[in-house]
PDB file of N, CA, C and O in Angstrom:
ATOM      1  N   UNK A   1      49.170 -35.114 -58.401  1.00  0.00           N
ATOM      2  CA  UNK A   1      49.576 -36.036 -57.417  1.00  0.00           C
ATOM      3  C   UNK A   1      48.371 -36.415 -56.495  1.00  0.00           C
ATOM      4  O   UNK A   1      47.526 -35.560 -56.227  1.00  0.00           O
ATOM      5  N   UNK A   2      48.287 -37.630 -56.032  1.00  0.00           N
ATOM      6  CA  UNK A   2      47.383 -38.038 -55.110  1.00  0.00           C
ATOM      7  C   UNK A   2      47.452 -37.328 -53.833  1.00  0.00           C
ATOM      8  O   UNK A   2      48.577 -37.167 -53.362  1.00  0.00           O
ATOM      9  N   UNK A   3      46.441 -36.875 -53.192  1.00  0.00           N
ATOM     10  CA  UNK A   3      46.470 -35.974 -51.969  1.00  0.00           C
ATOM     11  C   UNK A   3      47.073 -36.777 -50.782  1.00  0.00           C
ATOM     12  O   UNK A   3      47.726 -36.199 -49.913  1.00  0.00           O
ATOM     13  N   UNK A   4      46.864 -38.023 -50.758  1.00  0.00           N
ATOM     14  CA  UNK A   4      47.539 -38.867 -49.719  1.00  0.00           C
ATOM     15  C   UNK A   4      49.053 -38.808 -49.875  1.00  0.00           C
ATOM     16  O   UNK A   4      49.781 -38.542 -48.919  1.00  0.00           O
ATOM     17  N   UNK A   5      49.511 -39.060 -51.091  1.00  0.00           N
ATOM     18  CA  UNK A   5      51.013 -38.947 -51.442  1.00  0.00           C
ATOM     19  C   UNK A   5      51.523 -37.590 -51.219  1.00  0.00           C
ATOM     20  O   UNK A   5      52.632 -37.449 -50.701  1.00  0.00           O
ATOM     21  N   UNK A   6      50.802 -36.561 -51.568  1.00  0.00           N
ATOM     22  CA  UNK A   6      51.198 -35.278 -51.334  1.00  0.00           C
ATOM     23  C   UNK A   6      51.265 -34.942 -49.892  1.00  0.00           C
ATOM     24  O   UNK A   6      52.183 -34.181 -49.586  1.00  0.00           O
ATOM     25  N   UNK A   7      50.553 -35.313 -49.026  1.00  0.00           N
ATOM     26  CA  UNK A   7      50.608 -34.992 -47.645  1.00  0.00           C
ATOM     27  C   UNK A   7      51.792 -35.735 -47.022  1.00  0.00           C
ATOM     28  O   UNK A   7      52.502 -35.270 -46.130  1.00  0.00           O
ATOM     29  N   UNK A   8      51.944 -37.077 -47.651  1.00  0.00           N
ATOM     30  CA  UNK A   8      53.210 -37.883 -46.993  1.00  0.00           C
ATOM     31  C   UNK A   8      54.494 -37.183 -47.429  1.00  0.00           C
ATOM     32  O   UNK A   8      55.416 -37.081 -46.620  1.00  0.00           O
ATOM     33  N   UNK A   9      54.595 -36.721 -48.602  1.00  0.00           N
ATOM     34  CA  UNK A   9      55.813 -35.953 -49.141  1.00  0.00           C
ATOM     35  C   UNK A   9      56.119 -34.683 -48.278  1.00  0.00           C
ATOM     36  O   UNK A   9      57.243 -34.417 -47.851  1.00  0.00           O
ATOM     37  N   UNK A  10      54.994 -33.926 -48.066  1.00  0.00           N
ATOM     38  CA  UNK A  10      55.160 -32.717 -47.220  1.00  0.00           C
ATOM     39  C   UNK A  10      55.648 -33.041 -45.777  1.00  0.00           C
ATOM     40  O   UNK A  10      56.569 -32.426 -45.240  1.00  0.00           O
ATOM     41  N   UNK A  11      54.984 -34.016 -45.220  1.00  0.00           N
ATOM     42  CA  UNK A  11      55.397 -34.395 -43.845  1.00  0.00           C
ATOM     43  C   UNK A  11      56.681 -34.981 -43.774  1.00  0.00           C
ATOM     44  O   UNK A  11      57.305 -34.846 -42.721  1.00  0.00           O
ATOM     45  N   UNK A  12      57.217 -35.649 -44.776  1.00  0.00           N
ATOM     46  CA  UNK A  12      58.532 -36.120 -44.919  1.00  0.00           C
ATOM     47  C   UNK A  12      59.621 -35.177 -45.079  1.00  0.00           C
ATOM     48  O   UNK A  12      60.736 -35.300 -44.572  1.00  0.00           O
ATOM     49  N   UNK A  13      59.217 -34.210 -45.834  1.00  0.00           N
ATOM     50  CA  UNK A  13      60.156 -33.045 -46.228  1.00  0.00           C
ATOM     51  C   UNK A  13      60.329 -32.212 -44.823  1.00  0.00           C
ATOM     52  O   UNK A  13      61.419 -31.799 -44.426  1.00  0.00           O
ATOM     53  N   UNK A  14      59.146 -32.039 -44.168  1.00  0.00           N
ATOM     54  CA  UNK A  14      59.337 -31.181 -42.878  1.00  0.00           C
ATOM     55  C   UNK A  14      60.297 -31.886 -41.814  1.00  0.00           C
ATOM     56  O   UNK A  14      61.246 -31.308 -41.285  1.00  0.00           O
ATOM     57  N   UNK A  15      59.935 -33.195 -41.572  1.00  0.00           N
ATOM     58  CA  UNK A  15      60.631 -33.979 -40.770  1.00  0.00           C
ATOM     59  C   UNK A  15      62.081 -33.947 -40.984  1.00  0.00           C
ATOM     60  O   UNK A  15      62.873 -33.860 -40.047  1.00  0.00           O
ATOM     61  N   UNK A  16      62.441 -34.020 -42.254  1.00  0.00           N
ATOM     62  CA  UNK A  16      63.825 -34.043 -42.779  1.00  0.00           C
ATOM     63  C   UNK A  16      64.470 -32.740 -42.516  1.00  0.00           C
ATOM     64  O   UNK A  16      65.631 -32.686 -42.111  1.00  0.00           O
ATOM     65  N   UNK A  17      63.703 -31.616 -42.749  1.00  0.00           N
ATOM     66  CA  UNK A  17      64.265 -30.321 -42.481  1.00  0.00           C
ATOM     67  C   UNK A  17      64.626 -30.121 -40.984  1.00  0.00           C
ATOM     68  O   UNK A  17      65.740 -29.737 -40.625  1.00  0.00           O
ATOM     69  N   UNK A  18      63.556 -30.421 -40.097  1.00  0.00           N
ATOM     70  CA  UNK A  18      63.824 -30.205 -38.683  1.00  0.00           C
ATOM     71  C   UNK A  18      64.948 -31.150 -38.273  1.00  0.00           C
ATOM     72  O   UNK A  18      65.742 -30.764 -37.415  1.00  0.00           O
ATOM     73  N   UNK A  19      65.054 -32.144 -38.723  1.00  0.00           N
ATOM     74  CA  UNK A  19      66.177 -33.231 -38.355  1.00  0.00           C
ATOM     75  C   UNK A  19      67.555 -32.563 -38.691  1.00  0.00           C
ATOM     76  O   UNK A  19      68.499 -32.523 -37.901  1.00  0.00           O
ATOM     77  N   UNK A  20      67.558 -32.023 -40.005  1.00  0.00           N
ATOM     78  CA  UNK A  20      68.889 -31.517 -40.344  1.00  0.00           C
ATOM     79  C   UNK A  20      69.231 -30.342 -39.711  1.00  0.00           C
ATOM     80  O   UNK A  20      70.419 -30.114 -39.484  1.00  0.00           O
ATOM     81  N   UNK A  21      68.243 -29.444 -39.343  1.00  0.00           N
ATOM     82  CA  UNK A  21      68.527 -28.256 -38.528  1.00  0.00           C
ATOM     83  C   UNK A  21      68.983 -28.621 -37.160  1.00  0.00           C
ATOM     84  O   UNK A  21      69.857 -27.928 -36.639  1.00  0.00           O
ATOM     85  N   UNK A  22      68.504 -29.589 -36.557  1.00  0.00           N
ATOM     86  CA  UNK A  22      68.874 -30.107 -35.255  1.00  0.00           C
ATOM     87  C   UNK A  22      70.402 -30.568 -35.377  1.00  0.00           C
ATOM     88  O   UNK A  22      71.310 -30.092 -34.695  1.00  0.00           O
ATOM     89  N   UNK A  23      70.531 -31.442 -36.227  1.00  0.00           N
ATOM     90  CA  UNK A  23      71.977 -31.785 -36.366  1.00  0.00           C
ATOM     91  C   UNK A  23      73.011 -30.787 -36.702  1.00  0.00           C
ATOM     92  O   UNK A  23      74.172 -30.894 -36.306  1.00  0.00           O
ATOM     93  N   UNK A  24      72.549 -29.739 -37.493  1.00  0.00           N
ATOM     94  CA  UNK A  24      73.476 -28.600 -37.808  1.00  0.00           C
ATOM     95  C   UNK A  24      73.717 -27.842 -36.604  1.00  0.00           C
ATOM     96  O   UNK A  24      74.841 -27.375 -36.420  1.00  0.00           O
ATOM     97  N   UNK A  25      72.725 -27.653 -35.701  1.00  0.00           N
ATOM     98  CA  UNK A  25      72.819 -26.801 -34.472  1.00  0.00           C
ATOM     99  C   UNK A  25      73.651 -27.495 -33.412  1.00  0.00           C
ATOM    100  O   UNK A  25      74.330 -26.845 -32.618  1.00  0.00           O
ATOM    101  N   UNK A  26      73.596 -28.805 -33.402  1.00  0.00           N
ATOM    102  CA  UNK A  26      74.228 -29.600 -32.299  1.00  0.00           C
ATOM    103  C   UNK A  26      75.526 -30.256 -32.718  1.00  0.00           C
ATOM    104  O   UNK A  26      76.078 -31.049 -31.955  1.00  0.00           O
ATOM    105  N   UNK A  27      76.112 -29.910 -34.082  1.00  0.00           N
ATOM    106  CA  UNK A  27      77.219 -30.597 -34.583  1.00  0.00           C
ATOM    107  C   UNK A  27      78.404 -30.234 -33.575  1.00  0.00           C
ATOM    108  O   UNK A  27      78.480 -29.186 -32.933  1.00  0.00           O
ATOM    109  N   UNK A  28      79.266 -31.235 -33.556  1.00  0.00           N
ATOM    110  CA  UNK A  28      80.431 -31.147 -32.722  1.00  0.00           C
ATOM    111  C   UNK A  28      81.546 -30.335 -33.458  1.00  0.00           C
ATOM    112  O   UNK A  28      82.160 -30.893 -34.368  1.00  0.00           O
ATOM    113  N   UNK A  29      81.815 -29.160 -33.142  1.00  0.00           N
ATOM    114  CA  UNK A  29      82.826 -28.322 -33.719  1.00  0.00           C
ATOM    115  C   UNK A  29      84.108 -28.291 -32.941  1.00  0.00           C
ATOM    116  O   UNK A  29      84.931 -27.408 -33.183  1.00  0.00           O
ATOM    117  N   UNK A  30      84.328 -29.198 -32.024  1.00  0.00           N
ATOM    118  CA  UNK A  30      85.487 -29.124 -31.214  1.00  0.00           C
ATOM    119  C   UNK A  30      85.090 -28.631 -29.809  1.00  0.00           C
ATOM    120  O   UNK A  30      83.995 -28.854 -29.292  1.00  0.00           O
ATOM    121  N   UNK A  31      86.153 -27.898 -29.219  1.00  0.00           N
ATOM    122  CA  UNK A  31      85.963 -27.422 -27.835  1.00  0.00           C
ATOM    123  C   UNK A  31      84.859 -26.249 -27.702  1.00  0.00           C
ATOM    124  O   UNK A  31      84.462 -25.851 -26.606  1.00  0.00           O
ATOM    125  N   UNK A  32      84.426 -25.759 -28.889  1.00  0.00           N
ATOM    126  CA  UNK A  32      83.408 -24.645 -28.796  1.00  0.00           C
ATOM    127  C   UNK A  32      82.164 -25.117 -28.539  1.00  0.00           C
ATOM    128  O   UNK A  32      81.756 -26.157 -29.057  1.00  0.00           O
ATOM    129  N   UNK A  33      81.319 -24.260 -27.566  1.00  0.00           N
ATOM    130  CA  UNK A  33      80.025 -24.613 -27.290  1.00  0.00           C
ATOM    131  C   UNK A  33      79.045 -24.584 -28.621  1.00  0.00           C
ATOM    132  O   UNK A  33      79.192 -23.769 -29.532  1.00  0.00           O
ATOM    133  N   UNK A  34      78.159 -25.468 -28.592  1.00  0.00           N
ATOM    134  CA  UNK A  34      77.225 -25.438 -29.757  1.00  0.00           C
ATOM    135  C   UNK A  34      75.895 -24.471 -29.347  1.00  0.00           C
ATOM    136  O   UNK A  34      75.739 -23.971 -28.233  1.00  0.00           O
ATOM    137  N   UNK A  35      75.081 -24.338 -30.359  1.00  0.00           N
ATOM    138  CA  UNK A  35      73.911 -23.231 -30.207  1.00  0.00           C
ATOM    139  C   UNK A  35      73.122 -23.775 -29.127  1.00  0.00           C
ATOM    140  O   UNK A  35      72.508 -22.876 -28.553  1.00  0.00           O
ATOM    141  N   UNK A  36      72.906 -24.988 -28.615  1.00  0.00           N
ATOM    142  CA  UNK A  36      71.956 -25.421 -27.710  1.00  0.00           C
ATOM    143  C   UNK A  36      72.495 -25.550 -26.294  1.00  0.00           C
ATOM    144  O   UNK A  36      71.748 -25.877 -25.371  1.00  0.00           O
ATOM    145  N   UNK A  37      73.857 -25.281 -26.106  1.00  0.00           N
ATOM    146  CA  UNK A  37      74.412 -25.305 -24.799  1.00  0.00           C
ATOM    147  C   UNK A  37      73.928 -24.269 -24.113  1.00  0.00           C
ATOM    148  O   UNK A  37      73.744 -23.208 -24.710  1.00  0.00           O
ATOM    149  N   UNK A  38      73.625 -24.388 -22.701  1.00  0.00           N
ATOM    150  CA  UNK A  38      73.358 -23.111 -21.827  1.00  0.00           C
ATOM    151  C   UNK A  38      74.436 -22.048 -21.764  1.00  0.00           C
ATOM    152  O   UNK A  38      75.609 -22.412 -21.855  1.00  0.00           O
ATOM    153  N   UNK A  39      74.154 -20.823 -21.622  1.00  0.00           N
ATOM    154  CA  UNK A  39      75.155 -19.903 -21.557  1.00  0.00           C
ATOM    155  C   UNK A  39      75.802 -19.812 -20.084  1.00  0.00           C
ATOM    156  O   UNK A  39      75.200 -19.201 -19.201  1.00  0.00           O
ATOM    157  N   UNK A  40      76.830 -20.326 -19.880  1.00  0.00           N
ATOM    158  CA  UNK A  40      77.257 -20.403 -18.349  1.00  0.00           C
ATOM    159  C   UNK A  40      78.116 -19.311 -18.012  1.00  0.00           C
ATOM    160  O   UNK A  40      78.504 -19.262 -16.845  1.00  0.00           O
ATOM    161  N   UNK A  41      78.507 -18.378 -18.859  1.00  0.00           N
ATOM    162  CA  UNK A  41      79.494 -17.377 -18.708  1.00  0.00           C
ATOM    163  C   UNK A  41      78.819 -16.015 -18.356  1.00  0.00           C
ATOM    164  O   UNK A  41      79.518 -15.001 -18.358  1.00  0.00           O
ATOM    165  N   UNK A  42      77.470 -15.945 -18.049  1.00  0.00           N
ATOM    166  CA  UNK A  42      76.769 -14.671 -17.872  1.00  0.00           C
ATOM    167  C   UNK A  42      77.678 -13.435 -17.555  1.00  0.00           C
ATOM    168  O   UNK A  42      78.877 -13.479 -17.279  1.00  0.00           O
ATOM    169  N   UNK A  43      76.996 -12.482 -17.633  1.00  0.00           N
ATOM    170  CA  UNK A  43      77.663 -11.195 -17.295  1.00  0.00           C
ATOM    171  C   UNK A  43      77.855 -11.081 -15.802  1.00  0.00           C
ATOM    172  O   UNK A  43      77.012 -11.543 -15.033  1.00  0.00           O
ATOM    173  N   UNK A  44      78.978 -10.456 -15.365  1.00  0.00           N
ATOM    174  CA  UNK A  44      79.131 -10.198 -13.969  1.00  0.00           C
ATOM    175  C   UNK A  44      78.257  -8.957 -13.418  1.00  0.00           C
ATOM    176  O   UNK A  44      77.978  -7.976 -14.108  1.00  0.00           O
ATOM    177  N   UNK A  45      77.950  -9.102 -12.366  1.00  0.00           N
ATOM    178  CA  UNK A  45      77.061  -7.923 -11.808  1.00  0.00           C
ATOM    179  C   UNK A  45      78.080  -6.990 -11.130  1.00  0.00           C
ATOM    180  O   UNK A  45      78.942  -7.423 -10.364  1.00  0.00           O
ATOM    181  N   UNK A  46      77.950  -5.763 -11.429  1.00  0.00           N
ATOM    182  CA  UNK A  46      78.984  -4.746 -11.006  1.00  0.00           C
ATOM    183  C   UNK A  46      78.095  -3.789 -10.095  1.00  0.00           C
ATOM    184  O   UNK A  46      76.869  -3.745 -10.198  1.00  0.00           O
ATOM    185  N   UNK A  47      78.833  -3.025  -9.190  1.00  0.00           N
ATOM    186  CA  UNK A  47      78.205  -2.099  -8.354  1.00  0.00           C
ATOM    187  C   UNK A  47      77.683  -0.969  -9.150  1.00  0.00           C
ATOM    188  O   UNK A  47      78.200  -0.648 -10.220  1.00  0.00           O
ATOM    189  N   UNK A  48      76.592  -0.320  -8.604  1.00  0.00           N
ATOM    190  CA  UNK A  48      76.102   0.791  -9.389  1.00  0.00           C
ATOM    191  C   UNK A  48      76.957   1.973  -9.371  1.00  0.00           C
ATOM    192  O   UNK A  48      77.212   2.372  -8.234  1.00  0.00           O
ATOM    193  N   UNK A  49      77.504   2.682 -10.402  1.00  0.00           N
ATOM    194  CA  UNK A  49      78.504   3.586 -10.411  1.00  0.00           C
ATOM    195  C   UNK A  49      77.897   5.039  -9.836  1.00  0.00           C
ATOM    196  O   UNK A  49      78.642   5.982  -9.568  1.00  0.00           O
ATOM    197  N   UNK A  50      76.626   5.081  -9.703  1.00  0.00           N
ATOM    198  CA  UNK A  50      75.984   6.334  -9.187  1.00  0.00           C
ATOM    199  C   UNK A  50      76.314   6.519  -7.606  1.00  0.00           C
ATOM    200  O   UNK A  50      76.490   7.609  -7.061  1.00  0.00           O
ATOM    201  N   UNK A  51      76.362   5.313  -7.005  1.00  0.00           N
ATOM    202  CA  UNK A  51      76.701   5.363  -5.498  1.00  0.00           C
ATOM    203  C   UNK A  51      78.022   5.947  -5.242  1.00  0.00           C
ATOM    204  O   UNK A  51      78.151   6.608  -4.212  1.00  0.00           O
ATOM    205  N   UNK A  52      79.140   5.781  -6.125  1.00  0.00           N
ATOM    206  CA  UNK A  52      80.391   6.259  -5.951  1.00  0.00           C
ATOM    207  C   UNK A  52      80.463   7.746  -6.285  1.00  0.00           C
ATOM    208  O   UNK A  52      81.482   8.393  -6.041  1.00  0.00           O
ATOM    209  N   UNK A  53      79.405   8.272  -6.829  1.00  0.00           N
ATOM    210  CA  UNK A  53      79.380   9.799  -7.162  1.00  0.00           C
ATOM    211  C   UNK A  53      79.170  10.649  -5.880  1.00  0.00           C
ATOM    212  O   UNK A  53      79.633  11.784  -5.768  1.00  0.00           O
ATOM    213  N   UNK A  54      78.479  10.059  -4.971  1.00  0.00           N
ATOM    214  CA  UNK A  54      78.029  10.847  -3.730  1.00  0.00           C
ATOM    215  C   UNK A  54      79.137  11.349  -3.006  1.00  0.00           C
ATOM    216  O   UNK A  54      78.957  12.007  -1.981  1.00  0.00           O
TER     217      UNK A  54
END
């Protein structure tokens, strides 16, 4: 295959793969958050249990 065509095919395949991955990660599955949403439910900070042992 011509090197220019080969380069074009490789770049097109790479862009298509990245685009497909982006759409799969951000797909709307309903009320569930998707992979790119920030984690808003972080763990709660609790008191150190060692203090209560004194």
